[in-house]
MARBA-3410 file (N, C-alpha, C, O; in Angstrom, 1 decimal):
69
0.8,-1.2,0.0,0.0,0.0,0.0,0.9,1.2,0.0,1.9,1.3,0.7 ~ 0.5,2.2,-0.8,1.3,3.5,-0.9,1.0,4.3,0.3,-0.1,4.3,0.9 ~ 2.1,5.0,0.8,1.9,5.9,1.9,1.7,7.3,1.3,2.2,7.6,0.2 ~ 1.0,8.1,2.0,0.8,9.5,1.6,-0.6,9.7,1.1,-1.5,8.9,1.2 ~ -0.8,10.8,0.4,-2.1,11.2,-0.2,-1.9,11.5,-1.7,-0.8,11.8,-2.1
-3.0,11.4,-2.4,-2.9,11.8,-3.8,-3.9,13.0,-4.0,-5.0,12.9,-3.6 ~ -3.3,14.0,-4.6,-4.1,15.2,-4.9,-4.1,15.5,-6.4,-3.1,15.2,-7.0 ~ -5.2,16.0,-6.9,-5.1,16.5,-8.3,-4.2,17.7,-8.4,-4.0,18.4,-7.4 ~ -3.7,18.0,-9.6,-2.8,19.1,-9.8,-3.4,20.4,-9.4,-2.6,21.2,-8.8 ~ -4.6,20.7,-9.6,-5.2,21.9,-9.3,-5.2,22.2,-7.8,-4.9,23.3,-7.3
-5.5,21.1,-7.0,-5.5,21.2,-5.5,-4.1,21.4,-5.0,-3.9,22.2,-4.1 ~ -3.2,20.7,-5.6,-1.8,20.8,-5.1,-1.2,22.2,-5.4,-0.5,22.8,-4.6 ~ -1.6,22.7,-6.6,-1.1,24.0,-7.0,-1.7,25.1,-6.0,-1.0,26.0,-5.6 ~ -3.0,24.9,-5.7,-3.6,25.9,-4.8,-3.0,25.9,-3.4,-2.8,26.9,-2.8 ~ -2.7,24.7,-2.9,-2.1,24.5,-1.6,-0.7,25.2,-1.6,-0.3,25.9,-0.7
0.1,24.9,-2.7,1.4,25.5,-2.9,1.3,27.0,-2.9,2.1,27.7,-2.2 ~ 0.4,27.6,-3.7,0.2,29.0,-3.8,-0.1,29.6,-2.4,0.5,30.6,-2.1 ~ -1.0,29.0,-1.7,-1.4,29.6,-0.4,-0.2,29.6,0.6,-0.1,30.5,1.4 ~ 0.6,28.5,0.5,1.7,28.4,1.4,2.8,29.5,1.0,3.4,30.1,1.9 ~ 3.0,29.7,-0.3,4.0,30.7,-0.7,3.5,32.1,-0.3,4.3,32.9,0.2
2.2,32.4,-0.4,1.7,33.7,0.0,1.8,33.9,1.5,2.2,34.9,2.0 ~ 1.5,32.8,2.3,1.6,32.9,3.7,3.0,33.2,4.1,3.3,34.0,5.0 ~ 4.0,32.5,3.5,5.4,32.7,3.9,5.8,34.2,3.5,6.5,34.8,4.3 ~ 5.4,34.6,2.3,5.8,36.0,1.9,5.2,37.0,2.9,5.9,37.9,3.3 ~ 4.0,36.8,3.3,3.4,37.7,4.3,4.1,37.7,5.6,4.2,38.7,6.3
4.5,36.5,6.0,5.3,36.4,7.3,6.6,37.2,7.2,6.9,37.9,8.1 ~ 7.3,37.1,6.1,8.5,37.8,5.9,8.3,39.3,5.9,9.0,40.1,6.5 ~ 7.2,39.7,5.2,6.9,41.1,5.2,6.6,41.7,6.6,7.0,42.8,7.0 ~ 5.9,40.8,7.4,5.5,41.2,8.8,6.8,41.4,9.6,6.9,42.4,10.4 ~ 7.8,40.5,9.4,9.0,40.7,10.1,9.8,42.0,9.7,10.3,42.7,10.6
9.8,42.3,8.4,10.4,43.5,8.0,9.7,44.7,8.4,10.4,45.7,8.7 ~ 8.4,44.7,8.5,7.7,45.8,9.0,8.0,46.0,10.5,8.2,47.2,11.0 ~ 8.1,44.9,11.3,8.5,45.0,12.7,9.9,45.6,12.8,10.2,46.5,13.7 ~ 10.8,45.2,11.9,12.2,45.8,11.9,12.2,47.3,11.6,12.9,48.0,12.2 ~ 11.3,47.7,10.7,11.2,49.1,10.3,10.7,49.9,11.5,10.9,51.1,11.6
9.9,49.3,12.4,9.4,49.9,13.6,10.3,49.8,14.8,9.9,50.2,15.9 ~ 11.5,49.2,14.6,12.5,49.2,15.7,12.7,47.8,16.3,13.5,47.6,17.2 ~ 11.9,46.8,15.9,12.1,45.4,16.4,13.4,44.9,15.9,13.9,45.2,14.8 ~ 14.1,44.0,16.7,15.4,43.5,16.3,15.2,42.4,15.3,14.4,41.6,15.3 ~ 16.1,42.5,14.3,16.2,41.5,13.2,17.7,41.6,12.7,18.2,42.7,12.4
18.3,40.5,12.7,19.7,40.4,12.2,19.9,41.0,10.9,19.0,40.8,10.0 ~ 20.9,41.8,10.6,21.1,42.5,9.3,21.1,41.5,8.2,20.6,41.8,7.1 ~ 21.7,40.3,8.4,21.7,39.3,7.3,20.3,38.8,7.0,20.0,38.5,5.8 ~ 19.5,38.8,8.0,18.1,38.3,7.8,17.3,39.4,7.0,16.4,39.0,6.2 ~ 17.6,40.6,7.3,16.9,41.7,6.6,17.1,41.6,5.1,16.2,41.6,4.3
18.4,41.4,4.7,18.7,41.2,3.3,18.1,40.0,2.7,17.6,40.0,1.6 ~ 18.2,38.9,3.5,17.7,37.6,3.0,16.2,37.7,2.8,15.7,37.1,1.9 ~ 15.5,38.3,3.8,14.0,38.4,3.7,13.7,39.2,2.4,12.7,38.8,1.7 ~ 14.4,40.3,2.2,14.1,41.1,1.0,14.3,40.3,-0.3,13.4,40.4,-1.2 ~ 15.4,39.6,-0.4,15.6,38.8,-1.6,14.6,37.6,-1.7,14.2,37.3,-2.8
14.3,37.0,-0.6,13.3,35.9,-0.6,11.9,36.4,-1.1,11.2,35.7,-1.8 ~ 11.5,37.6,-0.6,10.2,38.2,-1.0,10.2,38.4,-2.5,9.2,38.1,-3.2 ~ 11.3,38.9,-3.1,11.4,39.1,-4.5,11.2,37.8,-5.3,10.5,37.7,-6.2 ~ 11.9,36.8,-4.8,11.8,35.5,-5.4,10.4,34.9,-5.3,9.8,34.3,-6.3 ~ 9.8,35.0,-4.1,8.4,34.5,-3.9,7.4,35.2,-4.8,6.5,34.6,-5.3
7.6,36.5,-5.0,6.7,37.2,-5.9,6.7,36.6,-7.3,5.6,36.5,-7.9 ~ 7.9,36.3,-7.8,7.9,35.6,-9.1,7.2,34.3,-9.2,6.5,34.0,-10.1 ~ 7.5,33.5,-8.1,6.9,32.2,-8.0,5.4,32.3,-7.9,4.6,31.5,-8.5 ~ 4.9,33.2,-7.0,3.5,33.4,-6.8,2.8,33.7,-8.1,1.7,33.2,-8.4 ~ 3.4,34.6,-8.9,2.9,35.0,-10.2,2.8,33.8,-11.1,1.9,33.6,-11.8
3.8,33.0,-11.1,3.9,31.8,-11.9,2.7,30.8,-11.6,2.1,30.2,-12.5 ~ 2.3,30.7,-10.3,1.2,29.9,-9.9,-0.1,30.5,-10.0,-1.1,30.0,-9.7 ~ -0.1,31.7,-10.6,-1.4,32.4,-10.9,-1.9,33.3,-9.8,-3.0,33.8,-9.8 ~ -1.1,33.5,-8.8,-1.5,34.4,-7.7,-1.3,35.8,-8.0,-0.5,36.1,-8.9 ~ -1.9,36.7,-7.3,-1.7,38.1,-7.5,-0.6,38.6,-6.6,-0.4,38.2,-5.5
0.3,39.4,-7.2,1.4,40.0,-6.5,0.9,41.3,-5.9,0.6,42.2,-6.7 ~ 1.0,41.4,-4.6,0.5,42.6,-3.9,1.6,43.6,-3.7,2.8,43.2,-3.6 ~ 1.3,44.8,-3.7,2.3,45.8,-3.3,2.6,45.7,-1.8,1.7,45.4,-1.0 ~ 3.8,45.9,-1.4,4.2,45.8,0.0,3.6,46.8,0.8,3.8,46.8,2.1
END
């Protein structure tokens, strides 16, 4: 017997898209906190910014809307 679950492509894509959007929003929230004075390591600030840019491209690829920050 196979382990795991089987999803149709549309459902899998939707789950992926929602996860990517959630992660992008989390990183934005951390950067907003940093802008308000919350501590965030300088390397993380740069990494978050680059990751958000990459996520925007992938979200667009999956058919999601890219929101202004």
